[in-house]
Residue, then its C-alpha position, 0 to 999 in steps of 0.5 A: m236125517q230128513q231134508p227140509q221140504q221145498p214149498q210147493q208151487p200152486q198148480q195152474p188150472q189145466q187148460p182144455q185141450q185145443p183140437q190141434d192138441q187132441a189130434r197131436s195126442q191121438a197121433q202120439a197114441a197111434e205111434a205108441t201102438n202097433d195094434p192094427r185094431y186101433y187103425a182099423a177102428n179109426i179108418k172105420r170111423m172116418l169112413g162113417d163120417v164121410q158116408t154121413h157127409v155124402r148122404d147129407d150132400t145127396r139131399r142138398v143137390g138138385d142135379q140127378q147125376a150128382r145125386a146118383l154119384f153121391e148115393t153110389t159113393a155112400e153105398v160103396l162106403g157102407g160096404l167098406i164099413k161092413a168089411y171093417e166090422d167083419y174084420e173087427r169080429r174076425a169074420p170067416a172071410w178074414q181068417 
């Protein structure tokens, strides 16, 4: 015997995610995985963001010592980014 169907509630339109909600979702996804490639890709992205920011700041400041420091920082970050790219490709240095 079939049971009577319940009337369906109208669905609420889905709200766009707020940045905090997106960050929380990403954090939950990270907790759900133990794959180091996920973390390596995330760190590489963050290093690239900082490198871009430092290069932009280099063009904004007039102090030569600060510019040299920022340029050196960008170069060091570039080396770290390369190391993460090599890791992603499993270059011989990581085997």
